N, C-alpha and C positions, 0 to 999 in steps of 0.2 A: 441581793445575793452576791456572792463572790465566786468567781471561777478561777481556774488556772490553766495556762497553756505551757507545755514543755516542748522545746524544739530539739529534735535529733537531726543534725545537718548532713548526715552521711547518706550517700547513694552509691549503688553499684554501677549506675550509669546516669547520664544527664539528659533529660527529655528536651526535645528541641524547642518547646514552648515555655519552659519553666524559668521563672526569675526569682524563685525562693532562695533563701540563704542555704546553700548546699555545697558539698565537696565530694569528690570521689573517696570512697571508703578506704581504698588501699593506701597503706602507709600513714594513716591518721592515728592520733593518740586517743583511741576510743576509750580505753580504760581510764585514762586521766580525765577525759571529758565527763564520764559518768561520775567520777569522784567530785569533779568541779560543780556539776549540776546539783548534786546532793549537798555540797557545801553552800551553794547559793540558796537553796531552799532553807537551810538552817539559818542563814543570815536574815532572810526575809521573814521567817517565822519569829525570830527574836525581835525584829522591828515591828511586826504586826501580830502580836500574840492573840488578839481577839478575833482575827479573821477566821471564819469557818467556811470551808469550801463546799459549794453545792454541786459543782461539776469539775472534772479534770479531763484534759485532752492532751494526748501526746501525738504530735504531728512532725512533719519534716519537709524536706528530706524524706528519708524512709526509715521509720522506727524499726521495721522488721529486718533491717540489715544487721541489727544487733543480734548476737547469739543468744540462745536460751539462758545461759548463766548470766550474761550481761543484762538481759531484761530482768532477770530475777533480782539482781543487785540494785538496779535502778528502781524497780517497784518497791523493794524493801525500804529504800531511802524515802520514797514518797510516803509510804505508810508510817515511817518514823516521824516525819516532820509535818505531814498534812493528812492525817487519817481522816477518812470520810465515813459518814453514816452508811450503813448497809442500804443498798438501793440507790444511792446517789449515782448519777450518770458518770461513768468513767470510760472514755473512748480512747482507742489506740488506732492509728492509721496502719494499714498493711498493704503491701504490694504482692500480687499473686506469685511472682517469681522468687520472693525471699521469705514469704511466710511458710509456716509448717504446722502440723498438728502439735509437735512438741512445743513450739513457741506459743501457740494459742493456749495450750494447757497451762503454761507458766502464767500467761496473762490472766486466765480464769482463776487460777489459784490465788492471785493477788487482788481479786475484786474487780478487775476490768469486766465490764458488762456490755460494751458496745464496740463493734469493729467497723471502721470506715475504710473501704477498699478502693484503691485507685485502679479503675478498669478502663475508662475512657471510650472504648469501642469494642465490639465483638467481631470486627472485620480485621483479620490478621494482616492484610496488606496495609491497611490504614495504620494499625498499631506500629508496624515497622517504619512507616513513613514519618510518624511523629516522634520516633526515637524511643518507643517503649520496647522492652525486651521480653515481655510475657506474651503468651498466646491465649486465645479464648479457652482452649482446653485447660490451661492452668487456672483460669478464673473459676471454672467449675470445680476443680480439685480444691482450690483455696476455700471456696464457700463450703464445700463438704467437710474439709478439715475443721473449719470454724464451728460448724454445726455439731460435729462429733465431739468437739471439746466443750460443748454446752452453750454456745452462743446462739441466741435467737435474734437479738437486736443487731442486725447487720445492714450496713448501708453501702452502696457503691456509687462512685462518681462516673459520670459520662460527660463527654464534650461533643458539641456540634460545631459546624462551620470549620471542619478540618479540611486540609488540602485534599482535593479530588473527591471529597465526600459528596454523595448525592442524597436527595431526600429518601430515595428507596433504600439506600445503604443505612441511613440513620433509622428509618422505620424498622429495618431488620434488627439493628442493635437494640432498639426499644423493646421489640418483641422478645428477643432472647433475654434481655435484662428482667423483664416481667415474668418470664417463665421460671426464673429462680424463686419467685414469690417472696421477695424480701420486703420488710416493712418500711424501708426508707431509700429514696434515690435523690442524689444531687446531680443536676443537669445544667452545665454551664456552656455558654458560647465562648469560643476561643477568643482570647484577648492577646494581641501582639504586644508583648512587653519589651521595652528597650533592653538591649544587651543580650537578647536570646538569639539562637540560631534562626528561628522563624522570622524574627524582626529583620535580621540582616538579609535574609532571602527575599523578604517582601520589598526591602529598599532596592534590591537588585532586579526586581520584577520577576523573580523565580519562584514565587509561591502561589500555586493555582488554587485560590480560595473560592468557595461558593459565593454567588452574588448576594447582595444585601436582601433581595427579595427571597432568595432561597433560605437565607439565614432566618428571616422572619417566619417563613413557612415551617422551618424545622422547630423553632421555638413554639409556635402554635401547635404543631404536631405533638411535641413533648407534653404540653399542658393538657391537650385533649386526650391523649393516650393514657397518661397517668391518672387523670380523673376517672376515665372509663374503667380503669382497673382498681379504683378505690384508694388511690394514693393522691391525697389532696394537696394542692399547692398552698403552703403556709408562708412561703417567702419566695422571692422572685425565682430563685434557682433550686428550691427544695420542695420535695413531695413526700408525704408520709401517710401511712395508715393512722387513724385517730389514736392518740396516745403515744406515738412513736416519733414525734417531732424532736429534733436535736435540742436538748435543753442548753447545751453549751453554746451553740450558735445563737440561740434565742437570747442568751445573756449579752452577747455582743450587740444584737439588734435592739435590745431594751436599754442599751447604754449602761449596763451594770459594770461593776468593778471586776477586774481580773488581774492575777499575777501573770507575768511572763518570765519563764525560766529558760535558760539556754542561750546559745550564740545567736544574736540578732533578734531575739524575742522582744515583743512589745508588751507593756502592761499598762494598767489604768487603776490607780488607787487614790482615794480621796479626790482632790482636784487636779491630780497630776498624771499626765501620760508620760511614759518613759520607754526607752529602748536600750538594750544591751549592745556591747561590742559585737560586731558581726564576724570578722575573721577569727578563726578558731584560736590562734595563739594570743590574739588581743583579748579574747574572752577569758582564756585560761590564766593569763598573767596576774590580774588582780586577785583571782580566787586562790592562787598559790599562797598569797599573803593574807588569806581570809578576808579580802575586801570585796565590796560589791562590784559587779561588772557593768553597772549602768553607765552609759556614755552620754546620754541626753535626757533631759527632763523638760517638760513644758507644763506650766500651770495654766489651766483652762479658765478663761473668763466666763461670765454668765452668757455672753453672746456665743462663745464657742460651744458651750453645752447645749444651748437652744438649737443651734444649727445642727449639731450631731443628733439631737433628739428627733428632728425631722428627717434628716438624711438616712439615719439608721432605721427609725420606726416605720417609715414609708416603704421600706423593703419588704416588710411583712404584710400579709393579706389583712391582718388585724388592723394595721395602720397606727396612727398617732392618737393616743387617748387624750382628748382635750382637757378632761378633768384632772388627769394625772399631770399634764403639762402645767396647768395652773397651780397645782399643789407643789410641784417641784420648783417653779420659777416665780410664783406670785404674780404672774401676768397671764392674760388669756392669749390663746394662739392668734386671735384676731388683732389684739393690740400690738403684737409684734410683727405679724406677717399678713396683715389685711390685703395689701396690694398684691402680694404673691399669690395668696389664696384665691382672690378674685380672678386673677389672670388665668390660673390653672383650672379653676371651675369653668370659666368661660371657654377654655379650650377643651373641656371635657377630659382632662387628664387626671383629675381627682374628684372625689365625691364625699359628701358628708352623710354618715350613717351611724346611728346609735352613739352619738357624741364622739365618733371617731372620724379622722380624716384618712381616707384610703385612696389608693390608686384605682382608677377605672381600668378596664381591659386595655384600652388605648394607652393609658398611663403606664401600664406594665411594660408595653413594648418600647415606650419612650422614657423609661425610668431615670436614666442618667440626666436627661434634660430636666426632669422634674426636680431631682435632687439638687442640681446646680442652682435652681431658683432660690434656694434658701441660704446660699452663700452670699451674704451681704457684704458690701465694701466696708472696710474699717472706717 
């Protein structure tokens, strides 16, 4: 399958933990950016006329900082160059403070059928502490607006290991999240990314984070609470009712191909991974001349692809399909990774089931350690 990701880099504010490609909305050339993204899609469609999209995902930044007319124009451009079959998963990210019933209605009219909402916590004090500008009341309004517009497939993001967060506070957030009775939840541990406000505070010893033990307890609490509520873990950070797994994200974890549109977006087509210019003006400049904004391309070797097959596939509870691996690479998993597999089996971090290689519960907690095992020296 082939997927597409489209990046909207504009934000009304900058969260203290975020390292995504983003800029403050005020004073930005938003109208020209929309034109440029549509031009980029036209260029890529001409280069890859046979590619048919199975999923489309608009992320950011904050896509809902766009006005309803701007969203209408962007989505019309998508429909022109990459029309999808009815029922294909089409997701747009939304933030509670900038989404509205009017915007959701525009999305619905253009075939969007899934909303991914950035919530992070239901504790208003913590939301303020991490740089979010919405409140828990706005989350409820936002979910209600999306449902009134006709959306059923709604997901929310939550984060644990936040500054001053306690296990009790996180439990309350999980309880309130599940009271919304949504089909999908993404729950991540805070990562301190370089060049973020939180990273700088951490370097100065001014970031009061939960302990590693509390972080592990929060992760376990999330897994147990979600499963008890019928939202099953299908990837390390994602939980869903049966039939509501994110098909777009599964495309990444299956190592499928995808387009990347917009400033700083990454794509993977054929044997090539690529990324676009990140700064807005650098992205716009080639598109003004109807040229591609791609700044970097890397042709993947067989070794690269096999490493990615393991590192991405093991993130899912389904794991790495040994038969599919052999079909793709004309080599068995054992012939390539016998030493690594033996070591991980011995440490009880992976297991072999139904001709798949999967993480054990212990392996889920030590996932990054497992993934690094498959990065062989050149």
